[in-house]
A tleap script that builds the chain and sets N, CA, C and O, in Angstrom:
source leaprc.protein.ff14SB
mol = sequence {
  NMET LYS LYS HIE ASP LEU VAL HIE GLU PHE
  PRO ALA TYR ARG GLU LYS ILE LEU THR LEU
  GLN LYS GLN SER SER ARG PHE LYS LYS LEU
  SER ASP GLU TYR HIE GLU THR ASP ARG SER
  ILE HIE GLN ILE GLU GLU GLY VAL THR ALA
  THR THR ASP GLU HIE LEU ASN GLU LEU ARG
  LEU LYS ARG VAL HIE LEU LYS ASP SER LEU
  TYR GLN LEU LEU CALA
}
set mol.1.N position { -2.577 1.523 0.699 }
set mol.1.CA position { -3.449 2.398 1.459 }
set mol.1.C position { -4.811 1.724 1.616 }
set mol.1.O position { -5.380 1.208 0.655 }
set mol.2.N position { -5.310 1.740 2.823 }
set mol.2.CA position { -6.581 1.084 3.115 }
set mol.2.C position { -7.750 1.849 2.501 }
set mol.2.O position { -7.803 3.079 2.543 }
set mol.3.N position { -8.676 1.099 1.936 }
set mol.3.CA position { -9.871 1.707 1.370 }
set mol.3.C position { -10.869 1.984 2.480 }
set mol.3.O position { -11.070 1.165 3.377 }
set mol.4.N position { -11.490 3.154 2.405 }
set mol.4.CA position { -12.479 3.539 3.407 }
set mol.4.C position { -13.843 3.815 2.794 }
set mol.4.O position { -14.711 4.377 3.463 }
set mol.5.N position { -14.054 3.432 1.531 }
set mol.5.CA position { -15.375 3.677 0.965 }
set mol.5.C position { -16.401 2.849 1.733 }
set mol.5.O position { -16.054 1.868 2.390 }
set mol.6.N position { -17.652 3.249 1.646 }
set mol.6.CA position { -18.694 2.648 2.485 }
set mol.6.C position { -18.875 1.153 2.266 }
set mol.6.O position { -19.123 0.415 3.220 }
set mol.7.N position { -18.755 0.702 1.043 }
set mol.7.CA position { -18.935 -0.731 0.770 }
set mol.7.C position { -17.822 -1.543 1.434 }
set mol.7.O position { -18.072 -2.649 1.913 }
set mol.8.N position { -16.603 -1.011 1.470 }
set mol.8.CA position { -15.510 -1.709 2.153 }
set mol.8.C position { -15.665 -1.620 3.670 }
set mol.8.O position { -15.312 -2.554 4.390 }
set mol.9.N position { -16.190 -0.503 4.149 }
set mol.9.CA position { -16.377 -0.329 5.589 }
set mol.9.C position { -17.530 -1.173 6.117 }
set mol.9.O position { -17.460 -1.700 7.228 }
set mol.10.N position { -18.587 -1.302 5.325 }
set mol.10.CA position { -19.785 -2.043 5.736 }
set mol.10.C position { -20.190 -3.049 4.654 }
set mol.10.O position { -21.240 -2.888 4.033 }
set mol.11.N position { -19.383 -4.075 4.420 }
set mol.11.CA position { -19.689 -5.006 3.327 }
set mol.11.C position { -21.031 -5.726 3.493 }
set mol.11.O position { -21.667 -6.072 2.498 }
set mol.12.N position { -21.460 -5.950 4.707 }
set mol.12.CA position { -22.738 -6.634 4.935 }
set mol.12.C position { -23.930 -5.770 4.522 }
set mol.12.O position { -25.031 -6.283 4.322 }
set mol.13.N position { -23.714 -4.474 4.397 }
set mol.13.CA position { -24.791 -3.547 4.049 }
set mol.13.C position { -24.698 -3.051 2.608 }
set mol.13.O position { -25.295 -2.030 2.266 }
set mol.14.N position { -23.970 -3.750 1.780 }
set mol.14.CA position { -23.735 -3.305 0.407 }
set mol.14.C position { -25.029 -2.937 -0.326 }
set mol.14.O position { -25.144 -1.842 -0.875 }
set mol.15.N position { -25.983 -3.840 -0.332 }
set mol.15.CA position { -27.243 -3.597 -1.052 }
set mol.15.C position { -28.026 -2.446 -0.440 }
set mol.15.O position { -28.615 -1.636 -1.155 }
set mol.16.N position { -28.029 -2.379 0.887 }
set mol.16.CA position { -28.760 -1.310 1.562 }
set mol.16.C position { -28.108 0.043 1.270 }
set mol.16.O position { -28.805 1.044 1.104 }
set mol.17.N position { -26.787 0.078 1.206 }
set mol.17.CA position { -26.077 1.318 0.872 }
set mol.17.C position { -26.509 1.794 -0.513 }
set mol.17.O position { -26.837 2.966 -0.696 }
set mol.18.N position { -26.507 0.894 -1.475 }
set mol.18.CA position { -26.878 1.256 -2.847 }
set mol.18.C position { -28.330 1.726 -2.916 }
set mol.18.O position { -28.645 2.676 -3.634 }
set mol.19.N position { -29.201 1.069 -2.181 }
set mol.19.CA position { -30.615 1.452 -2.165 }
set mol.19.C position { -30.811 2.819 -1.524 }
set mol.19.O position { -31.509 3.674 -2.071 }
set mol.20.N position { -30.190 3.025 -0.355 }
set mol.20.CA position { -30.365 4.297 0.353 }
set mol.20.C position { -29.764 5.468 -0.405 }
set mol.20.O position { -30.267 6.588 -0.309 }
set mol.21.N position { -28.694 5.230 -1.157 }
set mol.21.CA position { -28.117 6.316 -1.950 }
set mol.21.C position { -29.098 6.814 -3.003 }
set mol.21.O position { -29.043 7.973 -3.415 }
set mol.22.N position { -29.992 5.938 -3.434 }
set mol.22.CA position { -30.995 6.320 -4.431 }
set mol.22.C position { -32.276 6.842 -3.794 }
set mol.22.O position { -32.955 7.688 -4.376 }
set mol.23.N position { -32.618 6.343 -2.593 }
set mol.23.CA position { -33.927 6.635 -2.020 }
set mol.23.C position { -33.927 7.647 -0.879 }
set mol.23.O position { -34.976 8.209 -0.566 }
set mol.24.N position { -32.801 7.890 -0.260 }
set mol.24.CA position { -32.760 8.775 0.903 }
set mol.24.C position { -31.835 9.960 0.625 }
set mol.24.O position { -30.626 9.792 0.463 }
set mol.25.N position { -32.411 11.146 0.573 }
set mol.25.CA position { -31.597 12.333 0.324 }
set mol.25.C position { -30.636 12.590 1.486 }
set mol.25.O position { -29.522 13.068 1.270 }
set mol.26.N position { -31.048 12.282 2.695 }
set mol.26.CA position { -30.165 12.458 3.859 }
set mol.26.C position { -28.967 11.515 3.774 }
set mol.26.O position { -27.824 11.926 3.974 }
set mol.27.N position { -29.245 10.243 3.473 }
set mol.27.CA position { -28.158 9.273 3.349 }
set mol.27.C position { -27.224 9.670 2.213 }
set mol.27.O position { -26.003 9.597 2.357 }
set mol.28.N position { -27.785 10.086 1.099 }
set mol.28.CA position { -26.985 10.493 -0.062 }
set mol.28.C position { -26.084 11.669 0.288 }
set mol.28.O position { -24.904 11.675 -0.061 }
set mol.29.N position { -26.638 12.667 0.980 }
set mol.29.CA position { -25.853 13.846 1.364 }
set mol.29.C position { -24.706 13.445 2.291 }
set mol.29.O position { -23.567 13.858 2.076 }
set mol.30.N position { -24.994 12.644 3.321 }
set mol.30.CA position { -23.958 12.195 4.242 }
set mol.30.C position { -22.922 11.329 3.529 }
set mol.30.O position { -21.723 11.441 3.788 }
set mol.31.N position { -23.385 10.478 2.643 }
set mol.31.CA position { -22.501 9.603 1.885 }
set mol.31.C position { -21.565 10.408 0.995 }
set mol.31.O position { -20.367 10.128 0.936 }
set mol.32.N position { -22.101 11.397 0.306 }
set mol.32.CA position { -21.273 12.254 -0.552 }
set mol.32.C position { -20.239 13.007 0.272 }
set mol.32.O position { -19.080 13.118 -0.129 }
set mol.33.N position { -20.656 13.523 1.422 }
set mol.33.CA position { -19.732 14.253 2.296 }
set mol.33.C position { -18.646 13.315 2.836 }
set mol.33.O position { -17.478 13.693 2.931 }
set mol.34.N position { -19.047 12.091 3.186 }
set mol.34.CA position { -18.095 11.090 3.663 }
set mol.34.C position { -17.044 10.806 2.585 }
set mol.34.O position { -15.845 10.820 2.861 }
set mol.35.N position { -17.498 10.552 1.366 }
set mol.35.CA position { -16.575 10.220 0.280 }
set mol.35.C position { -15.664 11.397 -0.071 }
set mol.35.O position { -14.486 11.193 -0.366 }
set mol.36.N position { -16.188 12.616 -0.045 }
set mol.36.CA position { -15.365 13.789 -0.320 }
set mol.36.C position { -14.302 13.967 0.771 }
set mol.36.O position { -13.151 14.286 0.471 }
set mol.37.N position { -14.680 13.764 2.017 }
set mol.37.CA position { -13.728 13.856 3.124 }
set mol.37.C position { -12.670 12.776 2.995 }
set mol.37.O position { -11.486 13.038 3.208 }
set mol.38.N position { -13.082 11.573 2.652 }
set mol.38.CA position { -12.138 10.461 2.482 }
set mol.38.C position { -11.155 10.757 1.343 }
set mol.38.O position { -9.961 10.486 1.471 }
set mol.39.N position { -11.648 11.308 0.237 }
set mol.39.CA position { -10.772 11.671 -0.892 }
set mol.39.C position { -9.751 12.727 -0.466 }
set mol.39.O position { -8.579 12.648 -0.833 }
set mol.40.N position { -10.199 13.703 0.301 }
set mol.40.CA position { -9.290 14.747 0.779 }
set mol.40.C position { -8.190 14.153 1.652 }
set mol.40.O position { -7.026 14.535 1.535 }
set mol.41.N position { -8.555 13.230 2.516 }
set mol.41.CA position { -7.579 12.578 3.389 }
set mol.41.C position { -6.560 11.812 2.555 }
set mol.41.O position { -5.359 11.904 2.809 }
set mol.42.N position { -7.021 11.065 1.573 }
set mol.42.CA position { -6.111 10.289 0.723 }
set mol.42.C position { -5.174 11.195 -0.063 }
set mol.42.O position { -3.998 10.870 -0.227 }
set mol.43.N position { -5.672 12.324 -0.552 }
set mol.43.CA position { -4.813 13.256 -1.293 }
set mol.43.C position { -3.715 13.822 -0.398 }
set mol.43.O position { -2.581 14.006 -0.840 }
set mol.44.N position { -4.051 14.092 0.843 }
set mol.44.CA position { -3.057 14.599 1.795 }
set mol.44.C position { -2.039 13.509 2.115 }
set mol.44.O position { -0.834 13.758 2.109 }
set mol.45.N position { -2.524 12.307 2.394 }
set mol.45.CA position { -1.628 11.207 2.753 }
set mol.45.C position { -0.703 10.824 1.601 }
set mol.45.O position { 0.413 10.360 1.836 }
set mol.46.N position { -1.147 11.010 0.369 }
set mol.46.CA position { -0.335 10.677 -0.800 }
set mol.46.C position { 0.571 11.828 -1.227 }
set mol.46.O position { 1.346 11.686 -2.172 }
set mol.47.N position { 0.483 12.970 -0.537 }
set mol.47.CA position { 1.338 14.100 -0.846 }
set mol.47.C position { 0.848 14.971 -1.978 }
set mol.47.O position { 1.570 15.864 -2.422 }
set mol.48.N position { -0.366 14.735 -2.459 }
set mol.48.CA position { -0.929 15.533 -3.546 }
set mol.48.C position { -1.310 16.919 -3.032 }
set mol.48.O position { -1.143 17.916 -3.734 }
set mol.49.N position { -1.821 16.974 -1.805 }
set mol.49.CA position { -2.253 18.212 -1.172 }
set mol.49.C position { -1.477 18.392 0.126 }
set mol.49.O position { -1.295 17.440 0.885 }
set mol.50.N position { -1.028 19.596 0.375 }
set mol.50.CA position { -0.301 19.879 1.618 }
set mol.50.C position { -1.252 20.482 2.649 }
set mol.50.O position { -2.153 21.250 2.311 }
set mol.51.N position { -1.034 20.119 3.908 }
set mol.51.CA position { -1.820 20.681 5.001 }
set mol.51.C position { -1.080 20.441 6.308 }
set mol.51.O position { 0.007 19.863 6.322 }
set mol.52.N position { -1.669 20.882 7.385 }
set mol.52.CA position { -1.065 20.661 8.699 }
set mol.52.C position { -1.546 19.333 9.271 }
set mol.52.O position { -2.573 18.798 8.853 }
set mol.53.N position { -0.801 18.817 10.219 }
set mol.53.CA position { -1.224 17.593 10.906 }
set mol.53.C position { -2.557 17.812 11.610 }
set mol.53.O position { -3.395 16.912 11.662 }
set mol.54.N position { -2.746 19.009 12.150 }
set mol.54.CA position { -3.997 19.324 12.852 }
set mol.54.C position { -5.190 19.233 11.896 }
set mol.54.O position { -6.224 18.662 12.244 }
set mol.55.N position { -5.047 19.790 10.703 }
set mol.55.CA position { -6.142 19.735 9.728 }
set mol.55.C position { -6.415 18.297 9.296 }
set mol.55.O position { -7.572 17.896 9.169 }
set mol.56.N position { -5.366 17.528 9.071 }
set mol.56.CA position { -5.538 16.124 8.694 }
set mol.56.C position { -6.284 15.374 9.790 }
set mol.56.O position { -7.183 14.586 9.497 }
set mol.57.N position { -5.927 15.607 11.034 }
set mol.57.CA position { -6.619 14.945 12.142 }
set mol.57.C position { -8.076 15.378 12.244 }
set mol.57.O position { -8.940 14.571 12.586 }
set mol.58.N position { -8.358 16.657 11.948 }
set mol.58.CA position { -9.739 17.133 11.935 }
set mol.58.C position { -10.544 16.416 10.848 }
set mol.58.O position { -11.693 16.033 11.068 }
set mol.59.N position { -9.933 16.238 9.682 }
set mol.59.CA position { -10.614 15.520 8.598 }
set mol.59.C position { -10.880 14.067 8.982 }
set mol.59.O position { -11.954 13.535 8.700 }
set mol.60.N position { -9.916 13.430 9.618 }
set mol.60.CA position { -10.099 12.043 10.050 }
set mol.60.C position { -11.232 11.938 11.072 }
set mol.60.O position { -12.033 11.005 11.021 }
set mol.61.N position { -11.297 12.890 11.994 }
set mol.61.CA position { -12.363 12.889 12.994 }
set mol.61.C position { -13.718 13.114 12.328 }
set mol.61.O position { -14.709 12.482 12.694 }
set mol.62.N position { -13.754 14.016 11.350 }
set mol.62.CA position { -14.992 14.265 10.607 }
set mol.62.C position { -15.444 12.988 9.904 }
set mol.62.O position { -16.630 12.658 9.912 }
set mol.63.N position { -14.492 12.265 9.293 }
set mol.63.CA position { -14.827 11.012 8.605 }
set mol.63.C position { -15.424 10.004 9.576 }
set mol.63.O position { -16.385 9.314 9.235 }
set mol.64.N position { -14.876 9.911 10.771 }
set mol.64.CA position { -15.391 8.981 11.785 }
set mol.64.C position { -16.823 9.351 12.174 }
set mol.64.O position { -17.684 8.478 12.286 }
set mol.65.N position { -17.077 10.645 12.378 }
set mol.65.CA position { -18.426 11.079 12.744 }
set mol.65.C position { -19.427 10.811 11.623 }
set mol.65.O position { -20.552 10.380 11.874 }
set mol.66.N position { -19.010 11.069 10.396 }
set mol.66.CA position { -19.890 10.783 9.261 }
set mol.66.C position { -20.164 9.286 9.149 }
set mol.66.O position { -21.292 8.873 8.883 }
set mol.67.N position { -19.137 8.486 9.353 }
set mol.67.CA position { -19.293 7.028 9.291 }
set mol.67.C position { -20.275 6.557 10.360 }
set mol.67.O position { -21.112 5.693 10.095 }
set mol.68.N position { -20.179 7.115 11.559 }
set mol.68.CA position { -21.109 6.756 12.633 }
set mol.68.C position { -22.545 7.121 12.259 }
set mol.68.O position { -23.467 6.336 12.479 }
set mol.69.N position { -22.730 8.306 11.697 }
set mol.69.CA position { -24.067 8.737 11.287 }
set mol.69.C position { -24.632 7.841 10.196 }
set mol.69.O position { -25.810 7.485 10.222 }
set mol.70.N position { -23.798 7.483 9.248 }
set mol.70.CA position { -24.234 6.583 8.168 }
set mol.70.C position { -24.588 5.212 8.710 }
set mol.70.O position { -25.579 4.614 8.290 }
set mol.71.N position { -23.792 4.710 9.636 }
set mol.71.CA position { -24.071 3.404 10.224 }
set mol.71.C position { -25.427 3.403 10.941 }
set mol.71.O position { -26.183 2.435 10.851 }
set mol.72.N position { -25.720 4.477 11.640 }
set mol.72.CA position { -27.014 4.573 12.326 }
set mol.72.C position { -28.172 4.472 11.338 }
set mol.72.O position { -29.213 3.897 11.655 }
set mol.73.N position { -27.995 5.021 10.159 }
set mol.73.CA position { -29.047 4.923 9.152 }
set mol.73.C position { -29.122 3.530 8.537 }
set mol.73.O position { -30.183 3.102 8.081 }
set mol.74.N position { -28.004 2.833 8.525 }
set mol.74.CA position { -27.969 1.484 7.948 }
set mol.74.C position { -28.495 0.425 8.906 }
set mol.74.O position { -29.160 -0.524 8.490 }
set mol.75.N position { -28.200 0.590 10.174 }
set mol.75.CA position { -28.535 -0.453 11.173 }
set mol.75.C position { -30.005 -0.457 11.536 }
set mol.75.O position { -30.436 -1.268 12.355 }
savepdb mol mol.pdb
quit
């Protein structure tokens, strides 16, 4: 299963990610929400949690939007 944590998604921004998680409450909030959404997706894909395909797709779309917002703060 592919890793989607922020450091794997944006390896060039590793240090900036770590810094912003400590210094920016907005980045931290978005980052926490991103990671929680990613964990939920992985639990569904691994069969730990049951849901509908529609809900899984909504979670994936949410993850993409959060990733875009985080990238804007990093770039």
